[in-house]
C-alpha positions in Angstrom: 215.0 22.8 -135.6 212.5 23.0 -138.4 209.9 20.5 -139.2 207.5 19.7 -142.1 206.0 17.1 -144.3 207.7 17.7 -147.7 210.0 20.4 -149.0 208.8 21.9 -152.2 212.2 23.3 -153.1 215.8 23.6 -152.1 216.0 26.1 -149.2 219.5 27.3 -148.4 218.5 28.0 -144.7 218.7 24.2 -144.3 222.4 24.3 -145.3 223.3 26.7 -142.4 225.4 25.2 -139.5 223.2 24.4 -136.5 219.9 24.1 -138.5 218.1 20.8 -138.6 215.0 19.7 -140.4 212.7 16.9 -139.4 210.5 15.7 -142.3 207.5 13.3 -142.5 208.4 12.4 -146.1 211.7 12.2 -148.0 211.3 13.9 -151.4 214.0 15.0 -153.8 215.0 18.1 -151.9 215.3 16.2 -148.6 217.4 13.5 -150.3 219.7 16.1 -151.9 220.2 18.0 -148.6 220.9 14.7 -146.8 223.4 13.6 -149.5 225.2 16.9 -149.1 225.7 16.1 -145.4 223.1 18.5 -143.9 221.1 17.6 -140.7 217.9 16.1 -142.3 215.9 13.5 -140.4 213.0 11.3 -141.4 210.3 11.1 -138.8 208.1 8.1 -139.7 204.3 8.4 -139.4 202.1 6.2 -137.2 203.0 2.6 -137.3 199.3 1.7 -137.7 199.1 3.7 -140.9 202.1 2.0 -142.5 201.6 -1.6 -141.3 199.2 -4.1 -142.9 195.9 -4.9 -141.1 196.2 -7.8 -138.6 193.6 -9.8 -140.4 192.1 -9.6 -143.9 188.8 -7.7 -144.2 185.6 -9.7 -144.3 183.9 -10.0 -147.7 180.9 -7.8 -148.2 177.6 -9.3 -147.0 179.2 -11.8 -144.6 
């Protein structure tokens, strides 16, 4: 198993049987490899980083 944040190119090692790749971002290379049927998995970041704040921020000076 390999892991990373973003592939900068198409790496043929990821097309080998038994090789899997866990990515924090799905760029073009990840999408192509996934469409070709290779073992590519998206691992989402923290829920707090991608979800909106629970309440709107207070205006400055309040």
